[in-house]
C-alpha positions as CSV (number, residue, x, y, z in Angstrom):
1,M,0.0,0.0,0.0
2,A,1.3,3.4,-0.9
3,E,1.4,6.3,1.6
4,T,0.5,9.8,0.4
5,L,2.6,12.9,0.9
6,K,2.0,16.5,-0.1
7,A,4.9,17.8,-2.1
8,T,5.6,21.4,-3.2
9,K,8.2,22.5,-5.7
10,R,11.0,24.6,-4.4
11,E,12.9,27.1,-6.5
12,K,15.9,27.8,-4.2
13,T,18.5,25.2,-3.5
14,G,21.7,25.1,-1.5
15,K,22.8,25.0,2.1
16,I,21.2,28.3,3.3
17,A,17.9,27.7,1.5
18,N,17.7,24.2,2.9
19,R,18.4,25.4,6.5
20,K,15.6,27.9,6.2
21,L,13.3,25.3,4.8
22,R,14.0,23.0,7.8
23,L,13.3,25.8,10.2
24,E,9.8,26.1,8.6
25,G,9.2,22.4,9.4
26,K,9.8,21.1,5.9
27,I,12.3,18.7,4.4
28,P,14.1,19.3,1.2
29,A,13.8,16.4,-1.3
30,V,14.6,15.6,-4.9
31,L,12.7,13.5,-7.5
32,Y,14.5,11.9,-10.4
33,G,14.5,8.9,-12.8
34,D,12.8,7.5,-15.8
35,G,14.6,9.9,-18.2
36,K,12.6,13.0,-17.0
37,D,13.9,16.2,-15.5
38,V,15.0,16.4,-11.8
39,I,12.5,18.2,-9.6
40,N,13.4,19.8,-6.3
41,L,10.7,19.4,-3.7
42,A,9.7,20.4,-0.1
43,L,7.8,18.0,2.2
44,C,6.1,18.5,5.5
45,A,8.4,17.0,8.2
46,E,5.5,15.7,10.3
47,Q,3.9,13.9,7.4
48,F,7.2,12.4,6.3
49,S,8.0,11.1,9.8
50,A,4.6,9.3,9.9
51,V,5.5,7.6,6.6
52,V,8.9,6.5,7.9
53,R,7.3,5.1,11.1
54,H,4.9,3.0,8.9
55,G,7.9,1.7,6.9
56,A,6.5,2.7,3.5
57,K,8.8,2.6,0.5
58,N,6.2,3.2,-2.2
59,I,4.8,6.7,-1.9
60,T,2.3,8.8,-3.9
61,L,3.2,12.5,-4.1
62,E,0.3,15.0,-4.4
63,G,0.3,18.8,-4.8
64,D,2.7,20.4,-7.3
65,V,3.8,17.0,-8.3
66,S,1.4,14.0,-8.6
67,E,3.3,10.8,-9.2
68,S,3.9,7.4,-7.6
69,V,7.5,7.1,-6.5
70,V,9.9,5.0,-4.5
71,M,11.8,6.3,-1.5
72,R,15.4,5.8,-2.6
73,E,17.5,7.4,0.2
74,V,16.9,9.3,3.4
75,Q,19.8,11.4,4.9
76,W,19.7,11.8,8.7
77,D,21.6,14.2,11.0
78,T,24.5,12.9,13.0
79,F,22.3,11.6,15.9
80,G,19.7,10.0,13.6
81,T,16.9,12.1,14.9
82,E,16.2,14.6,12.2
83,V,15.8,13.9,8.4
84,L,18.0,16.2,6.4
85,H,17.1,15.2,2.8
86,V,15.1,12.7,0.9
87,D,15.7,11.2,-2.6
88,F,12.7,9.8,-4.5
89,Y,12.9,7.8,-7.7
90,R,10.5,7.4,-10.5
91,P,10.2,3.7,-11.4
92,G,10.4,3.1,-15.2
93,N,7.5,1.5,-17.0
């Protein structure tokens, strides 16, 4: 079963922009694969932590991007308590 996350596109990238995003309670993410363009995203941190607790790998993104994706990599802080970045992959048909 696929979990659902609300994703919004983000224009700014880089260390400073990502820190500001995290202070707002969001997580920077990227969506790539299947020969399409890479899309930079922002996710709600609370929603994403619920998805991680459920152990979901297949996720449906809604909002600015509406696709079924696979969670490829999650980057955690040094202590393993805060998610720093998420990579999503578009599975090929």
